[in-house]
N, CA, C, O and the ligand as a Tripos MOL2 file, in Angstrom:
@<TRIPOS>MOLECULE
protein
  237   235    60     0     0
PROTEIN
NO_CHARGES

@<TRIPOS>ATOM
      1 N          21.7470   54.4660  117.1150 N.3       1 MET1
      2 CA         20.3490   54.2150  117.4340 C.3       1 MET1
      3 C          19.8740   52.8420  116.9560 C.2       1 MET1
      4 O          19.1380   52.1800  117.6880 O.2       1 MET1
      5 N          20.2630   52.3830  115.7590 N.am      2 PRO2
      6 CA         19.8330   51.0370  115.3470 C.3       2 PRO2
      7 C          20.3240   49.9480  116.2990 C.2       2 PRO2
      8 O          19.6550   48.9280  116.4600 O.2       2 PRO2
      9 N          21.4970   50.1510  116.9400 N.am      3 MET3
     10 CA         22.0110   49.1690  117.8880 C.3       3 MET3
     11 C          21.0500   49.0020  119.0640 C.2       3 MET3
     12 O          20.8250   47.8830  119.5260 O.2       3 MET3
     13 N          20.4830   50.1070  119.5480 N.am      4 VAL4
     14 CA         19.5570   50.0480  120.6800 C.3       4 VAL4
     15 C          18.2980   49.2970  120.2820 C.2       4 VAL4
     16 O          17.7890   48.4830  121.0520 O.2       4 VAL4
     17 N          17.7900   49.5650  119.0780 N.am      5 VAL5
     18 CA         16.5910   48.8830  118.5940 C.3       5 VAL5
     19 C          16.8580   47.3930  118.4500 C.2       5 VAL5
     20 O          16.0270   46.5750  118.8470 O.2       5 VAL5
     21 N          18.0220   47.0230  117.8780 N.am      6 ALA6
     22 CA         18.3520   45.6200  117.6960 C.3       6 ALA6
     23 C          18.4920   44.9260  119.0440 C.2       6 ALA6
     24 O          18.0410   43.7930  119.2100 O.2       6 ALA6
     25 N          19.1180   45.6030  120.0100 N.am      7 SER7
     26 CA         19.2820   45.0020  121.3240 C.3       7 SER7
     27 C          17.9390   44.7690  121.9920 C.2       7 SER7
     28 O          17.7190   43.7190  122.5950 O.2       7 SER7
     29 N          17.0370   45.7420  121.8890 N.am      8 ALA8
     30 CA         15.7080   45.5710  122.4770 C.3       8 ALA8
     31 C          14.9650   44.4400  121.7900 C.2       8 ALA8
     32 O          14.2260   43.6940  122.4330 O.2       8 ALA8
     33 N          15.1600   44.3110  120.4770 N.am      9 ASP9
     34 CA         14.5080   43.2290  119.7400 C.3       9 ASP9
     35 C          15.0360   41.8700  120.1880 C.2       9 ASP9
     36 O          14.2670   40.9250  120.3650 O.2       9 ASP9
     37 N          16.3430   41.7800  120.3690 N.am     10 VAL10
     38 CA         16.9360   40.5250  120.8340 C.3      10 VAL10
     39 C          16.4120   40.1800  122.2180 C.2      10 VAL10
     40 O          16.0810   39.0280  122.4950 O.2      10 VAL10
     41 N          16.3380   41.1910  123.0940 N.am     11 GLU11
     42 CA         15.8240   40.9400  124.4410 C.3      11 GLU11
     43 C          14.3720   40.4910  124.4020 C.2      11 GLU11
     44 O          13.9620   39.6150  125.1630 O.2      11 GLU11
     45 N          13.5980   41.0970  123.5120 N.am     12 ARG12
     46 CA         12.1840   40.7220  123.3800 C.3      12 ARG12
     47 C          12.0580   39.2720  122.9040 C.2      12 ARG12
     48 O          11.2260   38.5160  123.4050 O.2      12 ARG12
     49 N          12.8900   38.8960  121.9350 N.am     13 ARG13
     50 CA         12.8600   37.5070  121.4500 C.3      13 ARG13
     51 C          13.3050   36.5390  122.5350 C.2      13 ARG13
     52 O          12.7260   35.4660  122.7030 O.2      13 ARG13
     53 N          14.3430   36.9310  123.2690 N.am     14 ARG14
     54 CA         14.8250   36.0800  124.3560 C.3      14 ARG14
     55 C          13.7280   35.8820  125.4040 C.2      14 ARG14
     56 O          13.5290   34.7710  125.8960 O.2      14 ARG14
     57 N          13.0260   36.9490  125.7410 N.am     15 ALA15
     58 CA         11.9330   36.8490  126.7080 C.3      15 ALA15
     59 C          10.8270   35.9480  126.1760 C.2      15 ALA15
     60 O          10.2420   35.1740  126.9340 O.2      15 ALA15
     61 N          10.5340   36.0390  124.8760 N.am     16 ALA16
     62 CA          9.4890   35.2000  124.2870 C.3      16 ALA16
     63 C           9.8810   33.7290  124.3470 C.2      16 ALA16
     64 O           9.0450   32.8740  124.6420 O.2      16 ALA16
     65 N          11.1540   33.4300  124.0680 N.am     17 VAL17
     66 CA         11.6170   32.0430  124.1270 C.3      17 VAL17
     67 C          11.5050   31.5080  125.5510 C.2      17 VAL17
     68 O          11.0620   30.3780  125.7570 O.2      17 VAL17
     69 N          11.9030   32.3100  126.5310 N.am     18 TRP18
     70 CA         11.8020   31.8760  127.9320 C.3      18 TRP18
     71 C          10.3500   31.6680  128.3390 C.2      18 TRP18
     72 O          10.0420   30.7250  129.0680 O.2      18 TRP18
     73 N           9.4570   32.5340  127.8790 N.am     19 MET19
     74 CA          8.0380   32.3680  128.2120 C.3      19 MET19
     75 C           7.4760   31.0950  127.5930 C.2      19 MET19
     76 O           6.6800   30.3990  128.2230 O.2      19 MET19
     77 N           7.8850   30.7840  126.3570 N.am     20 LEU20
     78 CA          7.4320   29.5490  125.7210 C.3      20 LEU20
     79 C           7.9630   28.3260  126.4660 C.2      20 LEU20
     80 O           7.2330   27.3560  126.6750 O.2      20 LEU20
     81 N           9.2290   28.3730  126.8650 N.am     21 LEU21
     82 CA          9.8040   27.2670  127.6250 C.3      21 LEU21
     83 C           9.0950   27.0900  128.9580 C.2      21 LEU21
     84 O           8.7960   25.9690  129.3690 O.2      21 LEU21
     85 N           8.8290   28.1980  129.6260 N.am     22 LEU22
     86 CA          8.1280   28.1500  130.9050 C.3      22 LEU22
     87 C           6.7240   27.5820  130.7280 C.2      22 LEU22
     88 O           6.2680   26.7770  131.5400 O.2      22 LEU22
     89 N           6.0420   28.0020  129.6660 N.am     23 ALA23
     90 CA          4.6990   27.4900  129.3970 C.3      23 ALA23
     91 C           4.7500   25.9980  129.1090 C.2      23 ALA23
     92 O           3.8860   25.2500  129.5650 O.2      23 ALA23
     93 N           5.7560   25.5560  128.3540 N.am     24 ALA24
     94 CA          5.8760   24.1300  128.0290 C.3      24 ALA24
     95 C           6.1410   23.3100  129.2880 C.2      24 ALA24
     96 O           5.5260   22.2600  129.4800 O.2      24 ALA24
     97 N           7.0350   23.7690  130.1370 N.am     25 VAL25
     98 CA          7.3410   23.0520  131.3730 C.3      25 VAL25
     99 C           6.1220   23.0520  132.2940 C.2      25 VAL25
    100 O           5.8130   22.0360  132.9160 O.2      25 VAL25
    101 N           5.4310   24.1880  132.3810 N.am     26 THR26
    102 CA          4.2240   24.2570  133.2060 C.3      26 THR26
    103 C           3.1790   23.2690  132.7110 C.2      26 THR26
    104 O           2.5380   22.5820  133.5060 O.2      26 THR26
    105 N           3.0070   23.1980  131.3810 N.am     27 PHE27
    106 CA          2.0570   22.2370  130.8270 C.3      27 PHE27
    107 C           2.4740   20.8090  131.1650 C.2      27 PHE27
    108 O           1.6570   20.0080  131.6200 O.2      27 PHE27
    109 N           3.7450   20.4970  130.9420 N.am     28 LEU28
    110 CA          4.2140   19.1400  131.1730 C.3      28 LEU28
    111 C           4.0540   18.7240  132.6290 C.2      28 LEU28
    112 O           3.6790   17.5880  132.9180 O.2      28 LEU28
    113 N           4.3400   19.6460  133.5450 N.am     29 VAL29
    114 CA          4.2790   19.2940  134.9620 C.3      29 VAL29
    115 C           2.8350   19.2310  135.4510 C.2      29 VAL29
    116 O           2.4900   18.3490  136.2380 O.2      29 VAL29
    117 N           1.9920   20.1490  134.9990 N.am     30 THR30
    118 CA          0.6600   20.2400  135.5860 C.3      30 THR30
    119 C          -0.4090   19.4600  134.8260 C.2      30 THR30
    120 O          -1.3370   18.9450  135.4500 O.2      30 THR30
    121 N          -0.3120   19.3570  133.5120 N.am     31 PHE31
    122 CA         -1.4130   18.7740  132.7550 C.3      31 PHE31
    123 C          -1.0690   17.5000  132.0030 C.2      31 PHE31
    124 O          -1.9630   16.7070  131.7090 O.2      31 PHE31
    125 N           0.1800   17.2830  131.6890 N.am     32 ASP32
    126 CA          0.5390   16.0950  130.9220 C.3      32 ASP32
    127 C           0.3810   14.8610  131.7990 C.2      32 ASP32
    128 O           1.0990   14.7000  132.7860 O.2      32 ASP32
    129 N          -0.5400   14.0060  131.4460 N.am     33 GLN33
    130 CA         -0.7670   12.7700  132.1980 C.3      33 GLN33
    131 C          -0.1900   11.6010  131.4150 C.2      33 GLN33
    132 O          -0.7490   10.5040  131.4340 O.2      33 GLN33
    133 N           0.8970   11.8200  130.7430 N.am     34 GLY34
    134 CA          1.5240   10.7670  129.9630 C.3      34 GLY34
    135 C           1.2990   10.9100  128.4710 C.2      34 GLY34
    136 O           1.8170   10.1140  127.6880 O.2      34 GLY34
    137 N           0.5280   11.9190  128.0630 N.am     35 ALA35
    138 CA          0.2240   12.0850  126.6450 C.3      35 ALA35
    139 C           1.4920   12.3620  125.8380 C.2      35 ALA35
    140 O           1.6580   11.8310  124.7400 O.2      35 ALA35
    141 N           2.3710   13.1770  126.3700 N.am     36 LEU36
    142 CA          3.6090   13.5130  125.6540 C.3      36 LEU36
    143 C           4.8090   12.7470  126.1800 C.2      36 LEU36
    144 O           5.8600   12.7260  125.5410 O.2      36 LEU36
    145 N           4.6650   12.1220  127.3310 N.am     37 THR37
    146 CA          5.8150   11.4460  127.9240 C.3      37 THR37
    147 C           5.6640    9.9320  127.9250 C.2      37 THR37
    148 O           6.4050    9.2300  128.6140 O.2      37 THR37
    149 N           4.7060    9.4290  127.1550 N.am     38 THR38
    150 CA          4.5380    7.9800  127.0740 C.3      38 THR38
    151 C           5.7980    7.3520  126.4830 C.2      38 THR38
    152 O           6.3390    7.8310  125.4860 O.2      38 THR38
    153 N           6.2470    6.2920  127.1050 N.am     39 GLY39
    154 CA          7.4570    5.6320  126.6330 C.3      39 GLY39
    155 C           8.7180    6.2160  127.2210 C.2      39 GLY39
    156 O           9.8200    5.7460  126.9390 O.2      39 GLY39
    157 N           8.5590    7.2460  128.0410 N.am     40 GLN40
    158 CA          9.7050    7.8580  128.6990 C.3      40 GLN40
    159 C           9.4150    7.9120  130.1910 C.2      40 GLN40
    160 O           9.0700    8.9680  130.7210 O.2      40 GLN40
    161 N           9.5550    6.7740  130.8710 N.am     41 PRO41
    162 CA          9.1510    6.7060  132.2730 C.3      41 PRO41
    163 C           9.8790    7.6980  133.1720 C.2      41 PRO41
    164 O           9.3160    8.1810  134.1540 O.2      41 PRO41
    165 N          11.1230    8.0010  132.8400 N.am     42 LEU42
    166 CA         11.8670    8.9440  133.6870 C.3      42 LEU42
    167 C          11.1900   10.3010  133.6910 C.2      42 LEU42
    168 O          10.9700   10.8810  134.7550 O.2      42 LEU42
    169 N          10.8520   10.8240  132.4960 N.am     43 PHE43
    170 CA         10.2000   12.1350  132.4290 C.3      43 PHE43
    171 C           8.8050   12.0810  133.0420 C.2      43 PHE43
    172 O           8.3780   13.0150  133.7210 O.2      43 PHE43
    173 N           8.0960   10.9710  132.7940 N.am     44 HIS44
    174 CA          6.7550   10.8420  133.3520 C.3      44 HIS44
    175 C           6.8120   10.9040  134.8740 C.2      44 HIS44
    176 O           6.0290   11.6190  135.5010 O.2      44 HIS44
    177 N           7.7350   10.1570  135.4660 N.am     45 GLU45
    178 CA          7.8590   10.1570  136.9260 C.3      45 GLU45
    179 C           8.3400   11.4990  137.4490 C.2      45 GLU45
    180 O           7.8930   11.9620  138.4980 O.2      45 GLU45
    181 N           9.2430   12.1170  136.7220 N.am     46 LEU46
    182 CA          9.7490   13.4250  137.1330 C.3      46 LEU46
    183 C           8.6240   14.4600  137.1530 C.2      46 LEU46
    184 O           8.4810   15.2080  138.1190 O.2      46 LEU46
    185 N           7.8300   14.4980  136.0840 N.am     47 PHE47
    186 CA          6.7360   15.4630  136.0320 C.3      47 PHE47
    187 C           5.6490   15.1070  137.0440 C.2      47 PHE47
    188 O           5.0090   15.9900  137.6150 O.2      47 PHE47
    189 N           5.4470   13.8030  137.2610 N.am     48 HIS48
    190 CA          4.4560   13.3750  138.2450 C.3      48 HIS48
    191 C           4.8690   13.8300  139.6400 C.2      48 HIS48
    192 O           4.0390   14.3170  140.4070 O.2      48 HIS48
    193 N           6.1410   13.6740  139.9660 N.am     49 ASP49
    194 CA          6.6240   14.1280  141.2680 C.3      49 ASP49
    195 C           6.5130   15.6450  141.3770 C.2      49 ASP49
    196 O           6.1750   16.1680  142.4390 O.2      49 ASP49
    197 N           6.7910   16.3450  140.3010 N.am     50 GLY50
    198 CA          6.6540   17.8040  140.3150 C.3      50 GLY50
    199 C           5.2090   18.2280  140.5360 C.2      50 GLY50
    200 O           4.9310   19.2230  141.2060 O.2      50 GLY50
    201 N           4.2960   17.4510  139.9600 N.am     51 ARG51
    202 CA          2.8710   17.7390  140.1400 C.3      51 ARG51
    203 C           2.4920   17.6130  141.6100 C.2      51 ARG51
    204 O           1.7780   18.4610  142.1450 O.2      51 ARG51
    205 N           2.9620   16.5690  142.2540 N.am     52 HIS52
    206 CA          2.6760   16.3920  143.6760 C.3      52 HIS52
    207 C           3.3620   17.4730  144.4940 C.2      52 HIS52
    208 O           2.7870   17.9870  145.4540 O.2      52 HIS52
    209 N           4.5750   17.8180  144.1230 N.am     53 LEU53
    210 CA          5.3110   18.8480  144.8540 C.3      53 LEU53
    211 C           4.5850   20.1770  144.8120 C.2      53 LEU53
    212 O           4.5850   20.9150  145.7980 O.2      53 LEU53
    213 N           3.9610   20.4960  143.6740 N.am     54 LEU54
    214 CA          3.2680   21.7760  143.5180 C.3      54 LEU54
    215 C           1.8250   21.7220  144.0240 C.2      54 LEU54
    216 O           1.1390   22.7430  144.0680 O.2      54 LEU54
    217 N           1.3690   20.5180  144.4070 N.am     55 GLY55
    218 CA          0.0170   20.4000  144.9300 C.3      55 GLY55
    219 C          -1.0540   20.3890  143.8650 C.2      55 GLY55
    220 O          -2.2200   20.6620  144.1490 O.2      55 GLY55
    221 N          -0.6630   20.0710  142.6220 N.am     56 VAL56
    222 CA         -1.6420   19.9950  141.5360 C.3      56 VAL56
    223 C          -2.3430   18.6410  141.6410 C.2      56 VAL56
    224 O          -1.6750   17.6070  141.6600 O.2      56 VAL56
    225 N          -3.6750   18.6270  141.7100 N.am     57 PRO57
    226 CA         -4.3720   17.3510  141.8170 C.3      57 PRO57
    227 C          -4.1390   16.4750  140.5920 C.2      57 PRO57
    228 O          -4.2390   16.9490  139.4600 O.2      57 PRO57
    229 N          -3.8290   15.2060  140.8130 N.am     58 CYS58
    230 CA         -3.6230   14.3220  139.6620 C.3      58 CYS58
    231 C          -4.2910   12.9670  139.8410 C.2      58 CYS58
    232 O          -4.7290   12.3810  138.8510 O.2      58 CYS58
    233 N          -4.3890   12.4420  141.0630 N.am     59 HIS59
    234 CA         -5.0950   11.1720  141.2370 C.3      59 HIS59
    235 C          -5.5370   11.0290  142.6640 C.2      59 HIS59
    236 O          -6.1520   10.0240  143.0220 O.2      59 HIS59
    237 ZN         -0.0130   11.6150  141.3450 Zn       60 ZN60
@<TRIPOS>BOND
     1     1     2 1
     2     2     3 1
     3     3     4 2
     4     3     5 am
     5     5     6 1
     6     6     7 1
     7     7     8 2
     8     7     9 am
     9     9    10 1
    10    10    11 1
    11    11    12 2
    12    11    13 am
    13    13    14 1
    14    14    15 1
    15    15    16 2
    16    15    17 am
    17    17    18 1
    18    18    19 1
    19    19    20 2
    20    19    21 am
    21    21    22 1
    22    22    23 1
    23    23    24 2
    24    23    25 am
    25    25    26 1
    26    26    27 1
    27    27    28 2
    28    27    29 am
    29    29    30 1
    30    30    31 1
    31    31    32 2
    32    31    33 am
    33    33    34 1
    34    34    35 1
    35    35    36 2
    36    35    37 am
    37    37    38 1
    38    38    39 1
    39    39    40 2
    40    39    41 am
    41    41    42 1
    42    42    43 1
    43    43    44 2
    44    43    45 am
    45    45    46 1
    46    46    47 1
    47    47    48 2
    48    47    49 am
    49    49    50 1
    50    50    51 1
    51    51    52 2
    52    51    53 am
    53    53    54 1
    54    54    55 1
    55    55    56 2
    56    55    57 am
    57    57    58 1
    58    58    59 1
    59    59    60 2
    60    59    61 am
    61    61    62 1
    62    62    63 1
    63    63    64 2
    64    63    65 am
    65    65    66 1
    66    66    67 1
    67    67    68 2
    68    67    69 am
    69    69    70 1
    70    70    71 1
    71    71    72 2
    72    71    73 am
    73    73    74 1
    74    74    75 1
    75    75    76 2
    76    75    77 am
    77    77    78 1
    78    78    79 1
    79    79    80 2
    80    79    81 am
    81    81    82 1
    82    82    83 1
    83    83    84 2
    84    83    85 am
    85    85    86 1
    86    86    87 1
    87    87    88 2
    88    87    89 am
    89    89    90 1
    90    90    91 1
    91    91    92 2
    92    91    93 am
    93    93    94 1
    94    94    95 1
    95    95    96 2
    96    95    97 am
    97    97    98 1
    98    98    99 1
    99    99   100 2
   100    99   101 am
   101   101   102 1
   102   102   103 1
   103   103   104 2
   104   103   105 am
   105   105   106 1
   106   106   107 1
   107   107   108 2
   108   107   109 am
   109   109   110 1
   110   110   111 1
   111   111   112 2
   112   111   113 am
   113   113   114 1
   114   114   115 1
   115   115   116 2
   116   115   117 am
   117   117   118 1
   118   118   119 1
   119   119   120 2
   120   119   121 am
   121   121   122 1
   122   122   123 1
   123   123   124 2
   124   123   125 am
   125   125   126 1
   126   126   127 1
   127   127   128 2
   128   127   129 am
   129   129   130 1
   130   130   131 1
   131   131   132 2
   132   131   133 am
   133   133   134 1
   134   134   135 1
   135   135   136 2
   136   135   137 am
   137   137   138 1
   138   138   139 1
   139   139   140 2
   140   139   141 am
   141   141   142 1
   142   142   143 1
   143   143   144 2
   144   143   145 am
   145   145   146 1
   146   146   147 1
   147   147   148 2
   148   147   149 am
   149   149   150 1
   150   150   151 1
   151   151   152 2
   152   151   153 am
   153   153   154 1
   154   154   155 1
   155   155   156 2
   156   155   157 am
   157   157   158 1
   158   158   159 1
   159   159   160 2
   160   159   161 am
   161   161   162 1
   162   162   163 1
   163   163   164 2
   164   163   165 am
   165   165   166 1
   166   166   167 1
   167   167   168 2
   168   167   169 am
   169   169   170 1
   170   170   171 1
   171   171   172 2
   172   171   173 am
   173   173   174 1
   174   174   175 1
   175   175   176 2
   176   175   177 am
   177   177   178 1
   178   178   179 1
   179   179   180 2
   180   179   181 am
   181   181   182 1
   182   182   183 1
   183   183   184 2
   184   183   185 am
   185   185   186 1
   186   186   187 1
   187   187   188 2
   188   187   189 am
   189   189   190 1
   190   190   191 1
   191   191   192 2
   192   191   193 am
   193   193   194 1
   194   194   195 1
   195   195   196 2
   196   195   197 am
   197   197   198 1
   198   198   199 1
   199   199   200 2
   200   199   201 am
   201   201   202 1
   202   202   203 1
   203   203   204 2
   204   203   205 am
   205   205   206 1
   206   206   207 1
   207   207   208 2
   208   207   209 am
   209   209   210 1
   210   210   211 1
   211   211   212 2
   212   211   213 am
   213   213   214 1
   214   214   215 1
   215   215   216 2
   216   215   217 am
   217   217   218 1
   218   218   219 1
   219   219   220 2
   220   219   221 am
   221   221   222 1
   222   222   223 1
   223   223   224 2
   224   223   225 am
   225   225   226 1
   226   226   227 1
   227   227   228 2
   228   227   229 am
   229   229   230 1
   230   230   231 1
   231   231   232 2
   232   231   233 am
   233   233   234 1
   234   234   235 1
   235   235   236 2
@<TRIPOS>SUBSTRUCTURE
     1 MET1         2 RESIDUE 1 A MET
     2 PRO2         6 RESIDUE 1 A PRO
     3 MET3        10 RESIDUE 1 A MET
     4 VAL4        14 RESIDUE 1 A VAL
     5 VAL5        18 RESIDUE 1 A VAL
     6 ALA6        22 RESIDUE 1 A ALA
     7 SER7        26 RESIDUE 1 A SER
     8 ALA8        30 RESIDUE 1 A ALA
     9 ASP9        34 RESIDUE 1 A ASP
    10 VAL10       38 RESIDUE 1 A VAL
    11 GLU11       42 RESIDUE 1 A GLU
    12 ARG12       46 RESIDUE 1 A ARG
    13 ARG13       50 RESIDUE 1 A ARG
    14 ARG14       54 RESIDUE 1 A ARG
    15 ALA15       58 RESIDUE 1 A ALA
    16 ALA16       62 RESIDUE 1 A ALA
    17 VAL17       66 RESIDUE 1 A VAL
    18 TRP18       70 RESIDUE 1 A TRP
    19 MET19       74 RESIDUE 1 A MET
    20 LEU20       78 RESIDUE 1 A LEU
    21 LEU21       82 RESIDUE 1 A LEU
    22 LEU22       86 RESIDUE 1 A LEU
    23 ALA23       90 RESIDUE 1 A ALA
    24 ALA24       94 RESIDUE 1 A ALA
    25 VAL25       98 RESIDUE 1 A VAL
    26 THR26      102 RESIDUE 1 A THR
    27 PHE27      106 RESIDUE 1 A PHE
    28 LEU28      110 RESIDUE 1 A LEU
    29 VAL29      114 RESIDUE 1 A VAL
    30 THR30      118 RESIDUE 1 A THR
    31 PHE31      122 RESIDUE 1 A PHE
    32 ASP32      126 RESIDUE 1 A ASP
    33 GLN33      130 RESIDUE 1 A GLN
    34 GLY34      134 RESIDUE 1 A GLY
    35 ALA35      138 RESIDUE 1 A ALA
    36 LEU36      142 RESIDUE 1 A LEU
    37 THR37      146 RESIDUE 1 A THR
    38 THR38      150 RESIDUE 1 A THR
    39 GLY39      154 RESIDUE 1 A GLY
    40 GLN40      158 RESIDUE 1 A GLN
    41 PRO41      162 RESIDUE 1 A PRO
    42 LEU42      166 RESIDUE 1 A LEU
    43 PHE43      170 RESIDUE 1 A PHE
    44 HIS44      174 RESIDUE 1 A HIS
    45 GLU45      178 RESIDUE 1 A GLU
    46 LEU46      182 RESIDUE 1 A LEU
    47 PHE47      186 RESIDUE 1 A PHE
    48 HIS48      190 RESIDUE 1 A HIS
    49 ASP49      194 RESIDUE 1 A ASP
    50 GLY50      198 RESIDUE 1 A GLY
    51 ARG51      202 RESIDUE 1 A ARG
    52 HIS52      206 RESIDUE 1 A HIS
    53 LEU53      210 RESIDUE 1 A LEU
    54 LEU54      214 RESIDUE 1 A LEU
    55 GLY55      218 RESIDUE 1 A GLY
    56 VAL56      222 RESIDUE 1 A VAL
    57 PRO57      226 RESIDUE 1 A PRO
    58 CYS58      230 RESIDUE 1 A CYS
    59 HIS59      234 RESIDUE 1 A HIS
    60 ZN60       237 GROUP 0 **** ****
């Protein structure tokens, strides 16, 4: 029985990590206007293109 509880706990943590990563990527693509990607033109352009691809208004 403890194995089942531990496995569910691991799955819950894994899901939480994926949700945090998804939230971070969503923030970077939709709201970051260079605040976190300043000095990294590749990421800035990548997220900017993603913003246009998703139809998020930016300029
Ligand atoms: Zn734009």
